[in-house]
C-alpha positions in Angstrom: 111.6 192.8 101.1 112.1 196.2 102.8 108.5 196.3 103.8 108.9 192.9 105.4 111.8 194.1 107.5 110.0 197.3 108.5 107.0 195.2 109.6 109.3 192.8 111.5 111.1 195.7 113.2 107.9 197.3 114.4 106.5 194.0 115.8 109.8 193.2 117.5 110.0 196.6 119.2 106.4 196.2 120.4 107.2 192.7 121.8 110.3 194.0 123.6 108.2 196.8 125.2 105.6 194.2 126.3 108.4 192.0 127.8 109.8 194.9 129.7 113.1 194.9 127.7 112.7 198.4 126.4 111.9 200.2 129.6 111.8 199.9 133.4 111.1 196.4 134.6 108.1 195.9 136.9 107.6 192.2 136.5 106.0 190.3 139.3 103.8 187.2 140.0 100.1 188.0 139.6 97.7 187.1 142.3 93.9 186.9 141.8 92.2 186.0 145.0 93.9 182.8 146.2 95.3 182.1 142.7 99.0 182.6 141.9 99.7 183.2 138.2 103.1 183.0 136.6 103.7 184.7 133.2 106.6 184.1 130.9 107.4 185.9 127.7 109.7 184.7 125.0 111.0 185.8 121.7 113.2 183.8 119.4 115.1 184.8 116.2 116.4 182.0 114.0 117.5 180.8 110.6 116.8 177.4 109.0 118.7 176.4 105.9 116.4 173.5 104.9 113.0 174.6 106.0 111.2 171.6 104.4 113.7 168.9 105.5 114.1 167.9 101.9 116.7 165.8 100.1 118.3 167.5 97.0 116.0 165.7 94.5 113.0 166.8 96.5 113.7 170.6 96.5 111.3 172.8 94.6 113.0 175.9 93.0 109.8 177.8 93.4 110.2 177.9 97.2 113.1 179.4 99.1 115.1 176.5 100.6 116.2 178.4 103.7 114.7 181.4 105.6 115.0 183.6 108.7 112.1 183.7 111.2 111.1 185.3 114.4 108.7 183.8 117.0 107.2 185.6 119.9 105.3 183.8 122.6 103.6 184.0 126.0 103.0 181.3 128.6 100.7 181.6 131.6 100.4 179.0 134.3 98.8 178.8 137.8 99.9 177.2 141.0 97.6 174.4 142.3 94.6 176.2 143.7 92.9 174.7 146.9 89.2 175.1 146.1 88.4 173.2 149.4 90.5 170.9 151.6 90.1 168.0 149.2 89.8 169.7 145.9 92.6 171.3 143.8 92.5 173.1 140.5 95.2 174.3 138.1 95.2 175.8 134.6 97.5 177.2 132.0 97.7 178.8 128.6 100.3 179.4 125.9 100.5 181.2 122.6 103.3 181.4 120.0 103.5 182.9 116.5 106.1 181.7 114.0 106.7 184.3 111.3 109.1 183.6 108.3 110.6 186.5 106.4 110.0 185.1 102.9 108.3 181.7 103.3 104.9 183.2 104.4 103.3 179.9 103.4 104.8 178.4 106.6 103.7 181.3 109.0 101.8 179.6 111.8 100.4 180.3 115.2 99.9 177.8 117.9 98.1 178.0 121.3 97.0 175.8 124.1 94.7 176.2 127.1 94.4 173.5 129.8 92.5 173.1 133.0 92.6 170.2 135.5 90.7 169.5 138.8 90.7 166.7 141.3 88.8 165.8 144.4 90.2 163.2 146.8 87.9 161.6 149.4 88.7 158.6 151.6 87.6 156.0 149.0 86.6 158.1 146.0 88.7 160.1 143.6 86.9 162.5 141.2 88.6 164.6 138.6 88.6 165.9 135.1 90.5 167.9 132.5 90.0 170.0 129.5 92.2 171.2 126.7 91.9 173.3 123.5 94.9 173.6 121.3 96.2 174.5 117.8 99.2 172.6 116.9 101.4 171.7 113.9 102.0 168.1 113.0 105.0 167.6 110.8 105.3 164.1 109.3 107.4 162.7 106.5 105.3 161.8 103.5 105.9 160.0 100.3 104.3 162.9 98.4 106.6 165.9 98.1 105.0 169.3 98.8 107.1 171.4 98.6 109.7 169.4 100.6 110.1 166.1 102.3 107.8 167.1 105.2 104.2 168.1 105.3 102.9 170.4 108.0 99.4 169.8 109.2 97.9 172.6 111.3 94.9 171.4 113.3 92.6 172.4 116.1 92.0 169.9 118.9 89.5 170.0 121.8 89.7 167.3 124.5 87.8 166.8 127.7 87.4 164.0 130.3 85.9 163.3 133.7 86.6 160.3 135.9 85.4 158.6 139.1 87.4 156.0 140.9 86.2 154.1 144.0 88.2 151.5 146.0 87.7 149.5 149.1 90.1 146.8 150.2 91.1 144.8 147.1 88.2 145.9 145.0 88.5 148.9 142.6 85.9 150.5 140.3 87.2 152.9 137.6 84.9 154.9 135.2 85.6 157.8 132.8 84.1 159.7 129.9 86.2 161.2 127.2 85.5 163.5 124.3 87.8 164.7 121.5 87.4 166.8 118.4 89.9 167.3 115.6 89.8 169.8 112.8 92.4 170.3 110.1 93.2 173.5 108.3 94.4 172.1 105.0 91.9 170.5 102.6 93.9 167.4 102.0 93.8 166.5 105.7 90.2 167.4 106.3 88.9 163.9 105.6 90.4 163.1 109.0 88.1 165.6 110.8 86.3 163.7 113.5 84.5 163.8 116.9 84.9 160.9 119.3 83.2 160.0 122.5 84.2 157.2 124.8 82.5 155.8 127.9 84.4 153.3 130.1 83.7 151.3 133.2 85.8 148.6 134.8 85.8 146.5 138.0 89.2 145.1 139.3 89.7 142.6 142.1 93.4 142.7 143.2 93.1 139.2 144.6 96.8 138.4 144.1 99.8 140.5 145.1 101.0 140.1 141.5 97.8 140.5 139.5 94.1 141.2 139.2 90.9 139.8 137.9 88.9 142.3 135.9 85.8 143.1 133.8 85.6 146.2 131.6 83.0 147.7 129.3 83.8 150.4 126.7 81.6 152.2 124.2 83.3 154.4 121.5 81.4 156.5 119.0 83.3 158.1 116.2 81.9 160.5 113.6 83.8 161.6 110.5 82.4 165.2 110.1 83.3 165.5 106.4 81.3 162.4 105.3 78.9 162.0 108.2 79.9 158.4 108.6 79.6 157.1 112.2 80.9 154.0 114.0 79.5 152.9 117.3 81.5 150.0 118.9 81.0 148.4 122.3 83.8 146.1 123.7 83.6 143.9 126.8 86.6 142.2 128.3 87.0 139.7 131.1 90.5 138.6 132.1 93.4 138.2 134.4 96.6 140.3 134.3 99.7 140.6 136.4 103.5 140.9 136.6 105.7 138.5 138.5 109.2 139.6 139.3 111.6 136.5 139.1 113.8 137.4 142.0 115.8 134.3 142.5 118.5 135.9 140.4 120.3 139.1 141.6 121.3 139.9 138.1 119.7 140.5 135.7 116.3 141.8 136.7 113.6 139.6 135.1 109.9 140.2 135.0 107.2 138.0 133.6 104.0 139.8 132.7 100.9 138.1 131.4 97.3 138.6 130.4 94.4 136.3 129.7 91.5 138.1 128.2 88.1 137.3 126.8 87.0 140.0 124.3 83.6 140.5 122.7 83.0 143.4 120.2 79.6 144.5 118.9 78.6 147.5 116.7 75.5 149.6 116.8 74.1 148.0 113.7 74.2 144.5 115.2 77.4 143.3 113.7 79.8 141.5 116.0 83.1 139.8 115.9 83.5 136.3 117.1 84.4 136.3 120.9 88.0 135.4 121.4 90.4 134.5 124.2 93.6 136.5 123.8 96.5 135.3 126.0 99.5 137.6 126.1 103.0 136.8 127.6 105.8 139.3 128.1 109.3 138.6 129.4 111.4 141.7 130.3 115.1 141.6 131.2 117.1 144.6 132.2 120.1 145.4 134.2 122.8 148.0 134.8 126.4 147.2 135.7 129.1 149.6 136.9 132.2 148.1 135.2 134.5 150.8 136.7 134.3 154.1 138.4 133.6 155.8 135.0 132.3 153.0 132.8 128.7 151.9 132.9 126.9 149.1 130.9 123.2 148.9 130.7 121.0 146.6 128.6 117.3 145.6 128.3 115.3 143.1 126.3 111.6 142.5 125.9 109.8 139.6 124.3 106.0 139.6 123.8 103.7 136.9 122.3 100.1 137.9 121.7 97.4 135.6 120.2 95.3 137.9 118.0 92.3 137.8 115.8 90.2 134.6 115.8 93.0 132.2 116.6 91.4 131.1 119.8 87.8 131.7 118.7 85.0 130.0 120.5 82.9 129.6 117.4 85.4 128.5 114.7 88.6 126.7 114.2 90.6 129.3 112.2 94.4 129.1 111.9 96.6 130.4 114.7 98.0 133.9 114.1 100.5 134.9 116.8 101.9 138.3 117.0 105.4 138.2 118.4 107.8 141.1 119.0 111.3 141.1 120.4 113.6 144.0 120.9 116.8 144.5 122.8 119.1 147.5 123.6 122.7 147.7 124.8 124.5 150.9 125.9 128.1 151.4 127.1 128.8 154.8 128.5 131.9 156.5 130.0 132.3 159.6 132.0 135.2 161.7 130.7 136.0 163.8 133.7 133.5 166.1 135.4 132.2 167.7 132.2 132.1 165.2 129.4 130.5 161.9 128.6 130.2 159.6 125.6 128.4 156.4 124.8 127.9 153.7 122.2 124.6 151.9 121.7 123.1 149.0 119.8 119.4 148.3 119.2 117.7 145.6 117.2 114.1 144.7 116.6 113.4 141.9 115.9 115.5 138.7 115.8 113.8 136.1 113.7 115.3 133.3 115.8 112.9 134.3 118.5 109.9 134.0 116.3 109.2 137.6 115.7 106.4 138.4 113.2 107.3 142.1 112.6 107.5 142.9 108.9 110.8 144.9 109.2 114.0 144.2 111.0 115.6 147.4 112.3 119.2 147.5 113.5 120.6 150.7 114.9 124.2 151.6 115.9 124.7 154.9 117.7 127.4 157.1 119.3 126.9 160.2 121.4 129.3 162.7 122.9 128.5 165.7 125.2 130.6 168.2 127.0 129.6 171.3 129.0 131.3 174.5 130.2 133.9 174.4 127.4 136.1 177.5 126.9 133.7 179.4 129.3 130.8 178.7 131.7 127.5 177.8 130.1 128.8 176.7 126.7 127.9 173.1 125.8 128.5 171.0 122.8 127.3 167.7 121.5 127.8 165.2 118.7 125.7 162.1 117.7 126.0 159.6 114.9 123.6 156.9 114.0 123.6 154.1 111.4 120.3 152.3 110.8 119.5 149.3 108.7 115.8 148.6 107.9 115.3 145.2 106.2 111.8 144.1 105.0 111.2 140.5 106.1 108.3 139.7 103.8 109.9 140.1 100.4 112.9 140.9 98.2 112.9 144.6 98.8 116.2 146.4 99.3 117.5 147.2 102.8 117.5 150.9 103.5 120.8 152.2 105.0 120.6 155.6 106.7 123.4 157.5 108.3 122.6 160.5 110.5 125.0 162.9 112.2 124.2 165.9 114.4 126.5 168.6 115.8 125.2 171.1 118.3 126.5 174.1 120.3 124.6 176.0 122.9 125.1 178.7 125.4 122.7 180.0 128.1 123.1 183.0 130.4 121.1 184.6 133.1 121.2 188.3 132.2 119.2 189.4 135.3 117.0 187.9 137.9 114.1 187.6 135.5 115.8 187.7 132.0 117.7 184.8 130.4 119.2 184.4 127.0 119.9 181.2 124.9 122.0 180.9 121.8 122.1 177.6 119.9 123.4 176.1 116.6 122.6 172.7 115.2 123.9 171.0 112.0 122.2 167.8 110.8 123.5 165.6 108.0 121.5 162.6 106.8 122.2 160.2 103.9 120.3 157.2 102.6 120.8 154.8 99.8 117.3 155.5 98.7 118.3 159.0 97.6 120.8 159.3 94.7 121.5 163.0 94.6 123.3 163.5 97.8 122.7 163.9 101.5 120.1 166.1 103.3 121.7 168.9 105.3 120.3 171.5 107.6 121.8 174.4 109.6 119.6 175.9 112.4 120.7 179.0 114.4 118.5 180.4 117.2 118.8 183.3 119.6 116.1 183.4 122.3 115.2 185.7 125.2 113.0 184.6 128.1 111.5 187.0 130.7 109.8 185.8 133.9 107.3 188.4 134.9 
């Protein structure tokens, strides 16, 4: 353990020197030709009491449940660069390393590099972007290893170019996209893939509320581990639009619709039966100021899509509508100039509206936030949520989950270029699907940011 601390101390001192915290400060914005570059350095020290996000019965005694870490990082970005009067370019890069004191199995590095360009002419817009990144995907999984979450480090490369042309009510849009995904861990490597997409579409904005269109798309996906390849071409002809129903002042109602003919064909000659797929969506939303400090907002969305072969031109298969309905209500109150709280309710779906979703989810929530308590820059927050998830297609038990979060944070500008943040978060989650108690986590972080 002592060696670990010595290594940590040496690297921290090196980072502080690089950030200009251990000597004279000479930070400034870099300029290369006509390109302005902005460099930010950051170091964060922290502690996580439940590194794997595990419930008590999921904990593995072989692994430390909690651990300290430090995380240095650098971010570089450019201002938009005028390559010529009609062309702009910008780019950026970021690097971060996460180093745990004892849980070296979770040590990770992430990075990202991006570039974007765009040329705008009177009737033509040409552009593109590229990105290379290494990121960590943490997702809850039914298999425990070693905790309730699995971390999936992966490298991603993405690139695209596009060309749009318009004249009057006629628009033509084309783009070509490429993506590549590589996973570090063997269990995720079956998902390694390369994908290329070519797209072209013609749109006629014949109505103020909608358009007629034709689109063609070819997608080729190769699974690099198995060598399997899929080549799929899709053609669509349809009508889409959104009509605001403005005869009512309250609430705001919008009717959106689509009527699409779709034909799908693979490279080996297989094809799906051509189908017409009507889609109808009704959205209702509004916000009411009940008093000077009390505000009520709500929204609801109902969508009905005919999917599969239900309107097939070549057979008479059974209808199979996909219906979704969701609504949200929130009541908030301003408690003086520094505090606010709110209660909320969300439900998806209500079977009385014909929803075909397989789970009914109901969520009750409460949030409270206050800033500048005791002294300037100190903020606090609290949130509580109770969620019911009820399967609609069987006799399975309803999952009841209660979650509470408490947070404290303080930020301060130490100098013109240097700022400091200090934060604490406590999370408590309990579910009737876990019998050995609630999942708890304490997270404390101390961060320094330096603008060169």
